[in-house]
C-alpha atoms as one frame of an Amber mdcrd trajectory, in Angstrom:
protein
   0.368  -0.348  -0.090   2.856   2.516   1.137   4.903   1.865  -2.567   1.260
   2.243  -4.322   0.448   5.123  -2.695   4.087   7.078  -3.595   3.626   5.618
  -7.012   0.750   7.279  -7.281   1.928  10.367  -5.841   4.850  10.485  -7.698
   2.905  10.345 -11.079   0.564  12.984 -10.241   3.388  15.105  -8.934   5.043
  14.691 -12.513   2.029  14.698 -14.655   0.148  17.781 -13.100   0.629  21.278
 -13.808   0.294  22.218 -10.649   3.101  22.351  -7.719   3.872  19.496  -5.199
   3.157  22.460  -2.779  -0.344  23.103  -4.187  -0.903  19.603  -4.209   0.285
  18.628  -0.906  -2.528  21.721   0.022  -5.418  20.057  -1.445  -5.027  16.506
   0.569  -3.857  18.226   4.157  -6.635  18.535   5.777  -6.695  21.199   8.835
  -5.879  19.193  11.766  -6.103  16.166  10.319  -3.170  13.025  10.265  -1.156
  15.328   6.980  -0.917  18.206   8.922  -0.139  16.136  12.363   2.520  14.561
  10.214   3.807  17.764   8.707   4.114  19.840  12.072   6.342  17.572  13.470
   8.568  17.129  10.278   8.754  20.960  10.483   9.627  20.721  14.026  12.084
  17.658  14.018  14.312  19.554  10.989  13.008  16.740   8.289  13.169  18.861
   5.076  16.835  20.412   6.222  18.247  16.544   7.194  17.068  15.858   3.478
  18.694  18.587   2.336  21.868  17.800   3.571  21.518  14.023   2.692  20.918
  15.126  -1.061  24.229  17.192  -0.559  26.534  15.143   1.390  25.660  12.529
  -1.993  25.767  15.095  -4.594  29.260  15.835  -3.262  30.020  12.306  -3.154
  28.629  11.084  -6.578  31.274  14.602  -7.774  34.053  12.993  -5.782  33.815
   9.230  -7.136  33.383  10.715 -10.805  36.786  12.774 -10.613  37.909   9.738
  -9.144  36.588   7.417 -12.343  37.864  10.440 -14.557  41.079   9.944 -13.775
  41.649   6.507 -15.822
């Protein structure tokens, strides 16, 4: 169920002319479960943590590319 939900959300985001933020707002009920989760994620700094992870992976990818490009 979780995988199919993620795939459906990703497909919708890829095919929609609206931004992901607008799509998210449409499924977030005030006082609902999604809003509670988003508030928790925000309080825990999840967005910043994910951003740092992406930056770290990008930096390592560049390092590996430089290493492999030396041949």
